[in-house]
C-alpha positions as CSV (number, residue, x, y, z in Angstrom):
1,X,101.4,16.3,-22.2
2,X,100.3,19.9,-22.8
3,X,99.3,20.5,-26.4
4,X,99.8,24.2,-25.8
5,X,103.6,24.1,-25.2
6,X,104.7,20.7,-26.3
7,X,106.0,19.8,-22.9
8,X,104.5,19.1,-19.5
9,X,103.9,22.3,-17.4
10,X,103.6,22.0,-13.6
11,X,102.3,24.9,-11.5
12,X,104.2,24.5,-8.3
13,X,102.5,27.4,-6.5
14,X,98.7,27.7,-6.8
15,X,96.0,28.2,-4.2
16,X,92.5,27.3,-3.1
17,X,90.2,29.8,-1.4
18,X,88.5,27.8,1.4
19,X,84.7,27.6,1.2
20,X,82.1,27.2,3.9
21,X,82.1,23.5,3.3
22,X,85.4,23.1,5.3
23,X,83.6,24.2,8.4
24,X,80.1,22.9,7.6
25,X,80.9,19.4,6.3
26,X,84.4,18.5,7.4
27,X,84.8,19.6,11.0
28,X,84.2,16.6,13.2
29,X,80.9,16.3,15.0
30,X,81.0,17.9,18.5
31,X,83.6,20.4,17.5
32,X,81.5,22.7,15.2
33,X,80.9,25.5,17.7
34,X,84.4,25.6,19.2
35,X,86.0,25.3,15.7
36,X,84.0,28.3,14.5
37,X,85.0,30.3,17.5
38,X,88.6,29.5,17.1
39,X,88.8,30.3,13.3
40,X,86.0,30.9,10.8
41,X,85.7,32.9,7.6
42,X,82.8,33.8,5.5
43,X,81.1,36.5,3.3
44,X,78.0,38.4,4.4
45,X,75.2,39.1,2.0
46,X,76.9,42.1,0.5
47,X,80.2,40.2,-0.1
48,X,82.0,41.7,2.9
49,X,84.6,39.3,4.4
50,X,84.2,38.4,8.0
51,X,86.8,36.4,10.0
52,X,86.6,35.2,13.5
53,X,89.8,34.3,15.3
54,X,90.1,33.1,18.9
55,X,86.6,34.3,19.8
56,X,87.0,37.8,18.3
57,X,86.6,39.5,15.0
58,X,90.0,39.3,13.3
59,X,91.7,41.8,11.0
60,X,91.0,41.0,7.3
61,X,93.5,40.3,4.5
62,X,92.2,43.1,2.4
63,X,91.7,46.8,2.9
64,X,88.9,47.0,0.3
65,X,85.9,44.9,-0.8
66,X,88.1,43.2,-3.4
67,X,89.0,39.7,-2.3
68,X,92.3,39.9,-4.0
69,X,93.2,36.3,-3.2
70,X,90.6,34.8,-5.5
71,X,89.7,37.2,-8.3
72,X,92.3,36.4,-11.0
73,X,91.1,34.4,-14.0
74,X,93.0,33.3,-17.2
75,X,93.3,36.3,-19.4
76,X,93.6,38.8,-16.5
77,X,96.4,41.3,-16.6
78,X,97.9,43.6,-14.1
79,X,96.1,46.4,-15.9
80,X,92.7,44.8,-15.8
81,X,93.1,43.8,-12.1
82,X,94.4,47.3,-11.3
83,X,91.4,48.9,-13.0
84,X,88.8,47.2,-10.7
85,X,86.9,49.4,-8.3
86,X,88.1,48.5,-4.8
87,X,84.8,49.5,-3.3
88,X,82.8,47.1,-5.5
89,X,82.7,43.4,-4.7
90,X,84.0,41.2,-7.5
91,X,82.8,37.7,-7.8
92,X,85.3,35.1,-6.8
93,X,86.8,32.8,-9.5
94,X,85.0,29.5,-9.1
95,X,88.3,27.7,-9.7
96,X,89.4,28.8,-6.3
97,X,87.0,26.3,-4.6
98,X,85.4,24.2,-7.4
99,X,87.7,21.5,-8.9
100,X,85.7,21.3,-12.2
101,X,86.2,25.0,-12.8
102,X,89.8,24.7,-11.7
103,X,90.5,22.1,-14.3
104,X,88.9,24.2,-17.0
105,X,91.2,27.1,-16.1
106,X,94.2,24.8,-16.1
107,X,93.3,23.7,-19.6
108,X,92.9,27.3,-20.8
109,X,96.3,28.2,-19.3
110,X,98.1,25.0,-20.5
111,X,98.9,23.7,-17.0
112,X,99.1,19.9,-16.7
113,X,99.5,19.6,-12.9
114,X,99.1,22.1,-10.1
115,X,100.2,22.0,-6.5
116,X,97.5,23.3,-4.1
117,X,98.2,25.5,-1.1
118,X,95.7,27.1,1.3
119,X,94.9,30.8,1.5
120,X,92.9,31.5,4.6
121,X,94.3,28.5,6.5
122,X,97.8,29.8,5.6
123,X,97.1,33.1,7.2
124,X,94.9,32.3,10.2
125,X,95.4,28.7,11.3
126,X,98.9,29.3,12.8
127,X,97.3,32.0,15.0
128,X,94.7,29.7,16.6
129,X,95.5,29.6,20.3
130,X,93.9,26.2,21.3
131,X,96.2,23.3,20.0
132,X,93.3,20.8,20.2
133,X,91.1,22.9,18.0
134,X,94.0,23.7,15.6
135,X,94.3,19.9,15.2
136,X,90.6,19.6,14.5
137,X,90.7,22.4,11.9
138,X,93.8,20.9,10.3
139,X,92.1,17.6,9.8
140,X,89.0,19.3,8.4
141,X,91.0,21.3,5.8
142,X,93.2,18.3,4.9
143,X,90.2,16.1,4.3
144,X,88.5,18.8,2.2
145,X,91.5,19.5,0.0
146,X,92.0,15.8,-0.5
147,X,88.5,15.4,-1.7
148,X,88.9,18.5,-3.9
149,X,92.0,17.0,-5.5
150,X,90.4,13.6,-5.9
151,X,88.3,14.9,-8.7
152,X,91.4,14.6,-10.8
153,X,94.3,13.2,-8.7
154,X,96.7,13.0,-11.7
155,X,96.5,16.8,-12.1
156,X,95.5,18.3,-8.7
157,X,98.2,17.8,-6.1
158,X,97.1,18.6,-2.5
159,X,99.4,19.9,0.2
160,X,98.4,19.3,3.9
161,X,98.5,21.8,6.7
162,X,99.8,20.9,10.2
163,X,98.7,22.0,13.7
164,X,102.1,23.3,14.6
165,X,100.7,24.7,17.8
166,X,101.7,21.3,19.2
167,X,104.5,19.1,17.9
168,X,102.6,16.2,19.4
169,X,99.5,16.9,17.3
170,X,101.6,17.9,14.3
171,X,103.4,14.5,14.4
172,X,100.0,12.7,14.6
173,X,98.7,14.6,11.6
174,X,101.8,14.0,9.6
175,X,101.3,10.3,10.0
176,X,97.6,10.5,9.2
177,X,98.1,12.6,5.9
178,X,101.1,10.4,4.8
179,X,98.9,7.3,5.3
180,X,96.1,9.0,3.3
181,X,98.5,9.6,0.4
182,X,99.6,13.2,0.6
183,X,103.1,13.8,-0.7
184,X,103.7,17.3,0.8
185,X,103.0,19.5,3.8
186,X,103.0,23.3,4.0
187,X,104.9,25.1,6.8
188,X,104.7,28.8,7.2
189,X,108.1,30.2,8.1
190,X,107.4,32.1,11.3
191,X,107.7,31.9,15.0
192,X,104.9,29.8,16.3
193,X,103.7,31.2,19.6
194,X,102.0,28.0,20.4
195,X,105.2,26.0,20.3
196,X,105.0,26.2,24.1
197,X,104.1,22.5,23.7
198,X,107.4,21.7,22.0
199,X,109.0,18.3,22.5
200,X,111.8,18.2,25.0
201,X,114.9,16.0,24.4
202,X,113.1,13.3,26.4
203,X,110.0,13.6,24.2
204,X,107.8,15.1,27.0
205,X,105.8,18.2,26.4
206,X,107.2,21.4,27.8
207,X,105.0,24.4,28.7
208,X,106.6,27.8,27.9
209,X,105.5,31.2,29.2
210,X,103.2,33.4,27.3
211,X,102.9,37.2,27.2
212,X,100.7,39.6,25.3
213,X,101.9,42.2,22.9
214,X,100.2,45.5,23.8
215,X,98.2,47.0,21.0
216,X,98.5,44.0,18.7
217,X,94.9,43.1,18.9
218,X,95.9,39.4,19.0
219,X,97.2,37.5,22.0
220,X,100.9,36.7,21.5
221,X,102.5,33.7,23.2
222,X,106.3,33.8,23.1
223,X,107.3,30.8,21.1
224,X,110.0,29.5,18.9
225,X,110.9,29.9,15.2
226,X,109.8,26.9,13.2
227,X,113.4,26.0,12.4
228,X,114.2,25.7,16.2
229,X,115.0,22.8,18.4
230,X,111.4,22.1,19.5
231,X,110.4,21.4,15.9
232,X,113.3,19.0,15.1
233,X,111.1,15.9,15.6
234,X,108.6,17.3,13.1
235,X,111.4,17.9,10.5
236,X,112.7,14.4,11.2
237,X,109.3,12.8,10.6
238,X,108.8,14.8,7.4
239,X,112.1,13.5,6.1
240,X,111.4,9.9,7.3
241,X,108.0,9.9,5.5
242,X,109.6,11.3,2.3
243,X,107.2,14.2,2.2
244,X,108.1,17.6,0.7
245,X,108.3,20.4,3.3
246,X,106.8,23.4,1.5
247,X,107.9,26.7,3.0
248,X,105.1,29.0,2.0
249,X,104.9,32.4,3.8
250,X,101.7,34.4,4.2
251,X,101.4,38.1,4.2
252,X,101.3,38.0,8.0
253,X,99.4,41.3,8.1
254,X,96.8,39.8,10.5
255,X,99.6,38.4,12.7
256,X,100.9,39.7,16.0
257,X,104.4,41.0,15.6
258,X,107.2,38.6,16.4
259,X,105.5,35.9,14.3
260,X,106.2,37.2,10.8
261,X,107.3,40.3,9.0
262,X,104.0,41.3,7.5
263,X,102.2,43.1,10.4
264,X,105.1,45.5,10.9
265,X,105.5,46.2,7.2
266,X,101.8,46.8,6.9
267,X,101.9,49.3,9.8
268,X,104.7,51.2,7.9
269,X,102.5,51.2,4.8
270,X,99.5,52.6,6.6
271,X,101.6,55.3,8.3
272,X,103.0,56.4,4.9
273,X,99.5,56.6,3.5
274,X,100.1,54.0,0.8
275,X,96.9,52.7,-0.7
276,X,98.0,49.1,-1.3
277,X,99.5,46.7,1.1
278,X,103.3,46.9,1.1
279,X,103.5,43.7,3.1
280,X,102.4,41.7,0.1
281,X,105.4,42.2,-2.1
282,X,107.9,42.3,0.8
283,X,106.9,39.9,3.6
284,X,106.9,36.8,1.5
285,X,110.5,37.0,0.5
286,X,111.6,38.3,3.9
287,X,110.1,35.4,5.8
288,X,111.5,32.8,3.4
289,X,114.9,34.5,3.5
290,X,114.8,34.4,7.3
291,X,114.0,30.7,7.2
292,X,116.8,29.8,4.7
293,X,119.3,31.9,6.8
294,X,118.3,30.1,9.9
295,X,118.6,26.7,8.2
296,X,122.1,27.6,7.0
297,X,123.2,28.7,10.5
298,X,121.5,25.9,12.3
299,X,122.4,23.0,10.0
300,X,118.9,21.9,9.0
301,X,120.0,20.6,5.6
302,X,123.1,18.9,7.0
303,X,121.1,17.2,9.8
304,X,118.4,16.0,7.4
305,X,120.2,15.4,4.0
306,X,117.1,13.7,2.6
307,X,114.6,16.4,3.7
308,X,113.0,17.8,0.5
309,X,112.4,21.5,0.7
310,X,110.3,23.8,-1.5
311,X,110.3,27.6,-1.1
312,X,107.2,29.1,-2.5
313,X,105.4,32.4,-3.3
314,X,108.4,34.7,-2.8
315,X,110.1,34.5,-6.2
316,X,113.6,33.1,-6.5
317,X,115.8,36.2,-6.7
318,X,116.3,36.4,-3.0
319,X,118.0,33.0,-2.9
320,X,121.5,33.8,-4.2
321,X,121.9,36.9,-2.0
322,X,120.6,35.0,1.1
323,X,123.1,32.2,0.5
324,X,126.0,34.7,-0.1
325,X,125.2,36.6,3.1
326,X,124.9,33.5,5.1
327,X,128.3,32.3,3.9
328,X,129.9,35.7,4.7
329,X,128.5,35.9,8.2
330,X,129.2,32.3,8.9
331,X,132.9,33.0,8.2
332,X,132.7,36.2,10.3
333,X,131.1,34.4,13.2
334,X,133.4,34.0,16.2
335,X,131.6,30.6,16.9
336,X,132.3,29.3,13.4
337,X,134.9,26.7,14.6
338,X,132.4,25.1,17.0
339,X,129.4,25.3,14.6
340,X,128.4,21.9,13.2
341,X,127.4,23.5,9.9
342,X,129.0,24.0,6.5
343,X,130.7,27.3,5.8
344,X,129.7,26.9,2.1
345,X,125.9,27.1,2.3
346,X,125.5,27.6,-1.4
347,X,127.1,24.2,-2.0
348,X,124.8,22.6,0.6
349,X,121.7,24.2,-1.0
350,X,122.7,23.2,-4.5
351,X,123.4,19.6,-3.4
352,X,120.2,19.4,-1.4
353,X,116.8,18.1,-2.7
354,X,115.3,21.6,-2.9
355,X,113.5,24.0,-5.3
356,X,112.3,27.6,-5.2
357,X,109.3,28.9,-7.2
358,X,109.8,31.7,-9.6
359,X,107.3,34.2,-11.1
360,X,106.5,34.6,-14.8
361,X,108.1,38.0,-15.0
362,X,111.3,37.1,-13.0
363,X,114.0,37.7,-15.5
364,X,116.8,37.0,-13.0
365,X,115.9,33.3,-13.3
366,X,116.5,33.5,-17.1
367,X,119.7,35.4,-16.6
368,X,121.1,33.1,-13.9
369,X,120.5,29.7,-15.3
370,X,123.8,28.4,-13.8
371,X,122.2,28.7,-10.4
372,X,118.5,28.2,-11.2
373,X,118.5,25.6,-14.0
374,X,118.0,22.7,-11.6
375,X,116.6,24.6,-8.6
376,X,113.8,26.8,-9.9
377,X,110.2,25.8,-10.7
378,X,107.5,28.0,-12.1
379,X,104.5,29.0,-10.0
380,X,101.4,31.0,-11.1
381,X,100.0,32.1,-7.6
382,X,96.6,31.3,-9.1
383,X,94.0,32.7,-8.3
384,X,95.6,35.6,-6.4
385,X,95.4,39.0,-8.1
386,X,99.1,38.9,-9.0
387,X,98.9,35.6,-10.8
388,X,100.3,35.0,-14.3
389,X,100.1,32.4,-17.0
390,X,102.8,29.9,-18.1
391,X,103.0,31.5,-21.6
392,X,104.4,34.6,-20.0
393,X,107.1,32.6,-18.2
394,X,108.0,30.7,-21.3
395,X,108.2,34.0,-23.3
396,X,110.4,35.6,-20.7
397,X,112.8,32.6,-20.6
398,X,112.9,32.5,-24.4
399,X,113.7,36.2,-24.5
400,X,116.6,35.6,-22.0
401,X,118.0,33.0,-24.4
402,X,117.4,30.0,-22.2
403,X,117.8,26.8,-24.1
404,X,114.8,24.6,-24.6
405,X,115.8,21.7,-22.3
406,X,116.3,24.2,-19.4
407,X,112.9,25.8,-20.1
408,X,111.3,22.4,-19.8
409,X,113.0,21.8,-16.5
410,X,112.0,25.2,-15.1
411,X,108.4,24.8,-16.3
412,X,107.9,21.3,-15.0
413,X,110.9,19.0,-14.8
414,X,112.3,20.4,-11.6
415,X,108.9,20.3,-9.8
416,X,108.4,16.8,-11.1
417,X,111.7,15.6,-9.7
418,X,111.2,17.2,-6.2
419,X,107.5,16.2,-5.8
420,X,107.7,12.9,-7.6
421,X,104.6,13.8,-9.7
422,X,105.1,11.3,-12.5
423,X,104.9,8.2,-10.3
424,X,103.3,9.5,-7.1
425,X,101.9,6.7,-4.8
426,X,98.9,8.9,-4.2
427,X,97.8,8.2,-7.8
């Protein structure tokens, strides 16, 4: 139990920043060269980020020399982060890749358990074109993050990635990580161009056409949104294995359009001459809202009532409006009578094993406890530059007049219930 707050605090949305060891030590022998050609990331001697994707130099996540995804430390504030010189490399927080340093930061913050998501693999792995190599890279990352978390398995909770370029490979990796002891997998809510190898109704692989997007700089293969029919076997297996499906968007600014919102938003930002990425505050919530809307219209929660869902890194405020609009347009749809879905999506969501992460400054969660008391779970975004500490969330909730038992649920109890952290088989 945390001595800082008097109750257990679970950080449901934190990140690692993948080190060279993922490629050097965890990619299987014989695949080193092809894996580095498909996706590799590193820093040169001056601290400049370099990323290779599908044999070419890829767009970077940052416009400046600041690696914003791994510079926050306990005690950082928006003012201190904002005052950094964007043209001067800032040393990365060791807690982003060193489990010992991570645990020290958790102790400082008063965090008892933290759920770990990728950073670079969240942005680039879904864009790898070769399904076989995507599977190799997925295994490498999953084995690395498992070893990272094994330094303190009671406190560090790893989430596995999947090679969704191929449902065949994704199903195989699902079985492998479940057997290893993972309790959750991360799925980026986007259209997967590589879903050309989706499973047909007979279980056979089906090849779909591909076409480039002119000017995107990345080859685009026309695929299917991850909530679509080709992915139903994956959702079914996740539910069957009692894993949590963690819907975690990425900025998508390196993605070809038609896979996520970020690349288009970023182009708008650049044309307006805005110095900071506008995709970052917008794309996360847009991509998660698209997924939840699709799930409401397509009956994902009705088809898999035991499928545990976590919506991360987009705040929680978008959820009530998304559910309300889904209900309105389901009623307005001329196909409503034939649709095998509920016309009351809010009721479906509230009855479903699901949670949504909220940010430390998100007062709407404190003001709408009738909706969020059992559905929201605090997340720090550590070590991204927009991270915040649990003390800020507790203070916000207290200022909103939230009663103590609800604060405890929002700061740890709801995450514990969804992820089964208290009695996880992994530990």
